[in-house]
VOVONU-85615 format. One line per 2 residues: their letters; for each residue x, y, z of C-alpha. Coordinates in nm, 3 decimals. Example, Ala and Ser with C-alpha at 12.3 -4.5 7.8 and 13.67 -1.06 7.14 Angstrom:
REM VOVONU-85615
AS = 1.230/-0.450/0.780 | 1.367/-0.106/0.714
This chain:
REM VOVONU-85615
MR = -0.011/0.003/0.009 | 0.096/0.332/-0.090
IP = 0.120/0.572/0.184 | 0.022/0.973/0.104
GS = 0.315/1.121/0.324 | 0.541/0.965/0.063
RL = 0.610/1.231/-0.150 | 0.590/1.491/0.179
AA = 0.913/1.236/0.302 | 1.115/1.229/-0.042
VV = 1.094/1.619/-0.086 | 1.194/1.669/0.301
LL = 1.489/1.413/0.160 | 1.546/1.597/-0.070
AS = 1.563/1.920/0.098 | 1.784/1.758/0.353
LG = 2.064/1.650/0.139 | 2.041/1.989/-0.047
LS = 2.105/2.146/0.244 | 2.353/1.951/0.465
AC = 2.563/1.956/0.129 | 2.548/2.344/0.210
GS = 2.694/2.272/0.531 | 2.611/2.534/0.783
GE = 2.471/2.492/1.146 | 2.100/2.656/1.052
AD = 2.065/2.384/0.710 | 2.165/2.151/0.966
EA = 1.921/2.262/1.245 | 1.659/2.328/0.994
LA = 1.717/1.960/0.832 | 1.673/1.773/1.201
TA = 1.327/1.979/1.244 | 1.194/1.855/0.882
QR = 1.324/1.548/0.977 | 1.133/1.527/1.297
RT = 0.856/1.672/1.127 | 0.899/1.428/0.814
DD = 0.870/1.093/1.093 | 0.607/1.275/1.333
AL = 0.377/1.284/0.995 | 0.455/0.941/0.889
AS = 0.375/0.798/1.229 | 0.045/1.011/1.226
IE = -0.042/0.851/0.891 | 0.090/0.510/0.959
QR = -0.151/0.543/1.295 | -0.454/0.669/1.114
TD = -0.398/0.408/0.819 | -0.388/0.128/1.117
EL = -0.720/0.259/1.250 | -0.847/0.227/0.929
EA = -0.774/-0.091/0.836 | -0.901/-0.239/1.164
EL = -1.270/0.012/1.107 | -1.253/-0.151/0.807
GE = -1.228/-0.544/0.942 | -1.527/-0.454/1.178
LR = -1.711/-0.286/0.899 | -1.669/-0.649/0.742
SD = -1.759/-0.870/0.986 | -2.036/-0.688/1.092
GD = -2.170/-0.706/0.709 | -2.048/-1.099/0.723
DL = -2.282/-1.091/1.067 | -2.593/-0.897/0.914
TA = -2.549/-1.158/0.601 | -2.554/-1.419/0.790
RL = -2.877/-1.321/0.955 | -3.076/-1.228/0.639
DA = -2.999/-1.526/0.521 | -3.093/-1.739/0.800
LA = -3.413/-1.527/0.799 | -3.467/-1.583/0.454
TK = -3.433/-1.923/0.474 | -3.710/-1.909/0.766
LK = -3.959/-1.688/0.577 | -3.907/-1.974/0.258
QR = -3.983/-2.275/0.488 | -4.258/-2.078/0.623
TT = -4.421/-1.964/0.290 | -4.368/-2.368/0.153
RL = -4.588/-2.453/0.492 | -4.881/-2.209/0.409
ED = -4.878/-2.274/0.062 | -4.924/-2.666/0.127
SI = -5.198/-2.566/0.408 | -5.392/-2.345/0.131
AK = -5.382/-2.642/-0.127 | -5.510/-2.875/0.183
AK = -5.813/-2.620/0.264 | -5.877/-2.593/-0.107
GS = -5.918/-2.952/-0.143 | -6.089/-2.980/0.153
AS = -6.341/-2.728/0.030 | -6.394/-2.896/-0.237
TA = -6.436/-3.213/-0.127 | -6.704/-3.062/0.138
SG = -6.827/-2.871/-0.143 | -6.871/-3.230/-0.322
EA = -7.037/-3.402/-0.021 | -7.312/-3.120/0.037
AS = -7.447/-3.098/-0.317 | -7.427/-3.471/-0.276
AL = -7.626/-3.423/0.023 | -7.838/-3.170/-0.081
GT = -7.897/-3.350/-0.404 | -8.014/-3.672/-0.159
AS = -8.215/-3.483/0.073 | -8.379/-3.374/-0.262
EA = -8.500/-3.674/-0.403 | -8.602/-3.808/-0.045
AR = -8.821/-3.468/-0.007 | -8.974/-3.551/-0.355
EI = -9.064/-3.926/-0.207 | -9.206/-3.797/0.081
SV = -9.394/-3.594/-0.120 | -9.526/-3.906/-0.321
LT = -9.561/-4.091/-0.023 | -9.809/-3.848/0.164
NR = -9.990/-3.733/-0.139 | -10.059/-4.138/-0.200
LN = -10.159/-4.181/0.158 | -10.368/-3.939/0.192
YH = -10.495/-4.067/-0.169 | -10.567/-4.392/0.023
LR = -10.737/-4.240/0.349 | -10.986/-4.042/0.129
NH = -11.083/-4.341/-0.126 | -11.049/-4.630/0.112
GD = -11.115/-4.461/0.456 | -11.506/-4.589/0.460
G = -11.446/-4.913/0.314
């Protein structure tokens, strides 16, 4: 990974080489100050990079955990949906069967009512016509 402060370090290094060639005491002091600042900047950049990498690792871990939870919920939802679809299909089948049985019972009841009506009419006929005998 390229450190963002590497350009700064290169500039400071080149400047220090130029200043050291001059040989003055002020140049040496300026070079030392620049070197300390460069070292501090690089240390700060490295620290921040480490912090960001740690944050990224935590975010990835949290993302993995969330993905796992969502996958588990999706599996449960699919199972429950399948069970609901099965229940609906069974209920439709039962309703269809019950409807057929009710229609058959209605037909049987209608036929029985007709037979009772015929028998009642016959009985009334015989009672009217043969009752005095």
